[in-house]
C-alpha angles and dihedrals in degrees: 000000000000091000091050091053092049093050091045090054091047094053092045087054098051099034095108092059099031099101094044093050091047091056094046098044094046094039086240092301091121089076092057092044091054090051089053089049092055092044090053090058087070090211116203128211088248094057111111109173130041126179123210108198111205093009094177110180091354102252095133093045091052091048090053093045090065090061099044127094122250096266096048123103134200123210115203115200123192139152095218112090093192092053091050092050089058091045090052091051090057092058091086091094123089094269099049095090088071093062132079120186123211131189110230148098127282089220090065108022111189096233137109123255115277093009099137137062092206140009124205137176136179130200092345109106096079089060096053117101093200112035093173090058091044092057092044090055092048088051091049097054094044121096116236108279092024123135134233119205122183129185121194147141125261137179105269116235099198116102135243088020091057090058093051091044091052091053091050104037103032097039111022101037094063088052091051089050091051092048100045105023095030087227115105093166092060094052092042085058089051092053093045092048090058096043093052098038126119119267113262091248091058090051089050089054091051090053090052092047089055088062104266121139134204090031114182137175127218115194130207128185093018090307097312087120121032137186117211118197126187136165131216109232114256118256115274116248109233 
């Protein structure tokens, strides 16, 4: 719980510069990665409810809203009030009426079992103190046959790219955060959270252990960014 409170305070602190720093640090690739995340959900015209765990400033929710039918709704859950305030301000565009934002924790989402057709999340896993619980909760709120898609950053294992990445992300990114967000500690945390994170294969195993099937991993930038996809088994016919 103490770690959650620290991370919550950190994101409240940097919320006003979060989107700008994302674009700069990723060279605008984060926009394309979110589009791939939504595409991997394989949303159908009959899907009505989508959950965005750790919605932040709402970029992933807005990306998904463009693909959903008129009756569909997205629920964005986050524990940072400042992030949600920014997300709410973005709802002025033509897709914003499909989205509802809720303050809460992804480790105890306030939803009924099997409430959602799909669950998505982006750049959240590294901030979760109990990943096994996170995936169990995602499994719980998904309808049978629903799909979980997660986008996040990982320490790349491919040399020499891993060496170049380390120079950029572990050394330069905290400096960028200090210069543009005036918060070196927050972006030092970001760099450290990537450097010490689980390998993507270990995260894939956790998703399987939560009950998901057909789990697959799609890697970008030599594995520095990965997309995890899993499906909840369909309901058994009696």
